[in-house]
C-alpha positions as CSV (number, residue, x, y, z in Angstrom):
1,M,0.0,0.0,0.0
2,K,2.9,2.4,0.9
3,T,4.6,1.6,-2.4
4,I,1.4,2.4,-4.4
5,Y,0.9,5.6,-2.4
6,I,4.4,6.8,-3.1
7,S,4.1,5.9,-6.8
8,L,0.9,7.8,-7.1
9,L,2.5,10.9,-5.5
10,G,5.3,10.6,-8.0
11,I,2.9,10.6,-10.9
12,I,1.2,13.7,-9.5
13,L,4.5,15.5,-9.0
14,L,5.8,14.6,-12.5
15,T,2.5,15.7,-14.1
16,A,2.5,19.0,-12.2
17,C,6.1,19.8,-13.2
18,S,5.5,19.0,-16.8
19,Q,2.6,21.4,-17.0
20,P,2.8,25.2,-17.6
21,K,2.5,27.2,-14.4
22,S,-1.0,28.2,-15.3
23,K,-2.0,24.5,-15.3
24,Q,-0.1,23.4,-12.1
25,K,-2.9,24.7,-9.8
26,E,-5.3,22.5,-11.7
27,V,-3.2,19.4,-11.2
28,I,-2.7,19.9,-7.5
29,S,-5.9,21.8,-6.7
30,S,-6.9,20.7,-3.3
31,F,-5.2,21.5,0.0
32,S,-4.6,17.9,1.0
33,S,-3.2,17.0,-2.5
34,D,-0.8,20.0,-2.2
35,I,0.5,18.8,1.2
36,K,0.9,15.2,0.0
37,S,2.8,16.3,-3.2
38,R,5.7,17.9,-1.4
39,K,9.3,16.6,-1.7
40,A,9.6,16.2,2.1
41,E,7.7,13.1,3.0
42,P,5.2,14.1,5.8
43,N,4.8,12.1,9.0
44,T,1.7,9.8,9.1
45,P,0.7,10.1,12.7
46,T,-1.9,7.8,14.2
47,I,-3.8,7.7,17.4
48,T,-4.9,4.4,18.9
49,V,-8.2,4.6,20.8
50,L,-10.2,2.0,22.8
51,D,-14.0,1.8,22.5
52,T,-16.8,-0.6,23.4
53,D,-17.4,-3.4,20.9
54,F,-21.1,-2.8,20.4
55,S,-24.0,-0.6,21.7
56,K,-24.0,-2.3,25.1
57,G,-20.6,-3.8,24.8
58,R,-17.3,-4.3,26.6
59,L,-14.2,-2.1,26.3
60,T,-12.3,-4.2,23.9
61,L,-12.4,-2.6,20.5
62,K,-9.3,-0.7,19.2
63,H,-9.2,1.8,16.3
64,K,-6.2,3.6,14.7
65,L,-7.3,7.1,13.8
66,T,-5.5,9.1,11.1
67,L,-5.6,12.6,9.6
68,E,-7.3,11.1,6.6
69,D,-10.1,9.8,8.8
70,L,-10.4,13.2,10.4
71,E,-10.4,15.0,7.0
72,K,-13.5,13.0,6.0
73,F,-15.3,13.9,9.2
74,H,-14.3,17.6,9.1
75,G,-14.8,18.2,5.4
76,H,-11.3,19.2,4.4
77,L,-7.6,19.1,5.5
78,C,-6.2,22.4,6.8
79,D,-3.5,23.7,9.1
80,G,-6.0,23.9,12.0
81,L,-6.8,20.2,11.7
82,V,-3.1,19.3,11.6
83,V,-2.4,21.5,14.7
84,G,-5.4,19.9,16.5
85,F,-4.5,16.3,15.6
86,L,-0.8,16.6,16.5
87,G,-1.4,18.7,19.6
88,I,-4.1,16.4,21.0
89,K,-1.9,13.4,20.3
90,E,0.9,14.9,22.5
91,G,-1.6,15.6,25.3
92,L,-3.1,12.2,25.2
93,E,0.3,10.5,25.3
94,I,0.8,12.2,28.7
95,L,-2.5,11.0,30.1
96,Y,-2.2,7.5,28.6
97,P,1.5,6.6,28.6
98,D,0.7,3.0,27.5
99,G,-0.3,4.5,24.1
100,I,-4.0,3.5,24.0
101,I,-6.6,6.1,24.7
102,D,-9.7,5.1,26.5
103,R,-12.4,7.2,24.8
104,T,-14.9,6.3,27.5
105,N,-12.6,7.8,30.1
106,T,-11.7,11.1,28.4
107,R,-13.2,14.5,28.3
108,I,-12.0,17.7,26.7
109,V,-12.4,21.5,26.6
110,S,-11.6,23.2,23.3
111,K,-11.3,26.7,21.8
112,S,-14.1,27.4,19.4
113,S,-12.2,26.9,16.1
114,P,-14.2,24.7,13.7
115,C,-11.0,22.7,13.1
116,L,-10.0,22.3,16.8
117,T,-13.5,21.4,18.0
118,D,-13.9,18.7,15.3
119,V,-10.6,17.2,16.2
120,A,-11.6,17.2,19.9
121,V,-14.9,15.4,19.5
122,Y,-13.7,13.0,16.8
123,I,-10.5,11.8,18.6
124,T,-11.8,11.8,22.2
125,G,-15.4,10.9,21.5
126,G,-16.4,13.7,23.8
127,R,-19.9,15.2,23.5
128,Y,-21.6,17.9,25.5
129,Q,-24.7,15.9,26.2
130,F,-22.6,13.3,27.9
131,N,-20.6,15.8,30.0
132,S,-17.4,15.0,28.2
133,F,-16.9,18.1,25.9
134,Y,-17.5,21.8,25.9
135,V,-16.2,24.9,24.2
136,D,-14.7,27.8,26.1
137,N,-12.6,30.6,24.5
138,S,-11.7,31.9,28.0
139,I,-9.2,29.1,28.6
140,E,-5.7,30.7,28.8
141,H,-2.4,29.8,27.2
142,C,-3.7,26.7,25.4
143,F,-6.2,25.5,22.9
144,Y,-7.2,22.2,24.6
145,I,-7.7,21.1,28.2
146,I,-7.9,17.3,28.4
147,Q,-8.8,15.3,31.5
148,R,-9.0,11.6,32.5
149,K,-12.2,10.9,34.3
150,D,-10.9,8.1,36.5
151,N,-8.0,9.9,38.2
152,Y,-8.8,13.5,37.1
153,K,-5.3,14.0,35.7
154,T,-5.5,17.0,33.4
155,V,-3.2,18.6,30.9
156,K,-3.4,21.7,28.7
157,V,-2.1,21.8,25.1
158,Q,-0.5,24.9,23.6
159,M,1.5,25.6,20.5
160,N,4.8,27.3,21.2
161,K,5.3,31.0,20.2
162,G,6.9,31.7,16.9
163,I,5.8,28.4,15.3
164,K,2.9,29.7,13.2
165,P,3.6,32.5,10.7
166,L,1.9,35.7,11.8
167,E,0.9,36.4,8.2
168,I,-1.5,33.4,8.3
169,N,-3.4,34.9,11.2
170,K,-3.4,38.4,9.6
171,L,-4.8,37.2,6.3
172,G,-7.2,34.8,8.1
173,A,-8.7,37.7,10.1
174,K,-9.3,39.6,6.9
175,A,-10.9,36.5,5.3
176,V,-13.3,36.1,8.3
177,K,-14.4,39.7,7.8
178,G,-14.9,39.1,4.0
179,E,-12.1,41.6,3.2
180,L,-9.7,39.2,1.5
181,P,-9.7,39.3,-2.4
182,A,-10.0,36.0,-4.2
183,C,-6.3,35.9,-5.2
184,D,-5.2,36.5,-1.6
185,L,-7.5,33.7,-0.5
186,D,-5.5,31.4,-2.7
187,K,-2.3,32.8,-1.2
188,L,-3.6,32.1,2.3
189,K,-4.5,28.5,1.3
190,Q,-0.9,28.0,0.0
191,M,0.6,29.5,3.2
192,E,-1.6,27.1,5.3
193,A,-0.4,24.2,3.2
194,D,3.3,25.2,3.7
195,F,2.7,25.5,7.5
196,S,1.0,22.1,7.6
197,E,4.0,20.6,5.8
198,K,6.3,22.1,8.4
199,L,4.2,20.6,11.2
200,L,4.1,17.2,9.6
201,T,7.8,17.1,9.0
202,S,8.9,18.5,12.4
203,N,9.3,16.9,15.9
204,P,6.0,17.7,17.7
205,K,7.9,17.9,21.0
206,E,9.4,21.1,19.6
207,I,6.0,22.4,18.4
208,F,3.8,21.9,21.4
209,T,4.1,22.3,25.2
210,I,2.0,20.0,27.4
211,T,1.5,21.2,31.0
212,E,-0.3,19.4,33.8
213,I,-3.1,21.4,35.6
214,R,-3.7,20.8,39.2
215,D,-7.2,20.9,40.7
216,F,-8.9,21.7,37.3
217,K,-12.6,22.5,37.7
218,W,-14.8,21.0,35.0
219,I,-17.5,23.7,34.5
220,P,-19.3,23.1,31.2
221,V,-20.2,26.2,29.2
222,L,-23.2,25.9,26.8
223,K,-23.1,28.4,23.9
224,N,-24.2,28.0,20.3
225,D,-23.4,31.3,18.6
226,Y,-19.7,30.8,17.7
227,I,-19.0,31.7,14.1
228,K,-18.1,28.8,11.8
229,T,-15.2,30.6,10.0
230,D,-14.3,27.8,7.5
231,I,-17.5,28.3,5.5
232,L,-17.6,32.1,5.3
233,N,-15.9,32.3,1.9
234,K,-17.6,29.3,0.3
235,N,-19.2,31.5,-2.5
236,K,-16.1,33.6,-3.1
237,S,-15.3,33.9,-6.9
238,N,-12.1,32.3,-8.3
239,C,-8.9,34.3,-8.5
240,N,-8.7,36.2,-11.8
241,Q,-5.0,36.3,-12.7
242,N,-5.6,39.5,-14.8
243,S,-7.1,41.4,-11.9
């Protein structure tokens, strides 16, 4: 399977290089294809989780979750999804040093990002109605707080300063306001792809800091008016190279 995957990537790259520049974007048009077509082979991180084996079952079923699984759940691959996946993996490794995460024993607080929240609920299985997930933008110096329910061990996950290019946040803020022209939207997409490649080819220990929190109080917040920022530009026109 790995050999086939590498061969396919080689075909994509050769096709892209043989095309005029105006055609290269058509060959590698999606975000995920762009990441996978880079010369540096990205890491393929997985997270092993433990679930019950049927609707009233025993805790015996193992799954290996990947970014590709998460992409299908979320709708697209993006830098926020990569940040969330790698960051939550680091945090869960501290809570579950044996490497297998018990999803029936885990709960999580997330910042309101569409990407981060989808990673949180998909990987941990947390849901608000079962008191195992909520969103709170007031959590400080982190984007996740993860807790084991059996021993209440809790960690916060944060990305180190200087890792994410400031220009991504700057352009992203304009895109949220609807102020980013179509061509600049493509530029932002490319910058996010570059950043994702950096994350997937770096040591996550150098990207994230995991800190244990003592006496964390689980106080669920119920709010449903967060803005889903990843769909705000869905009807934006394509970039006109002559404009």
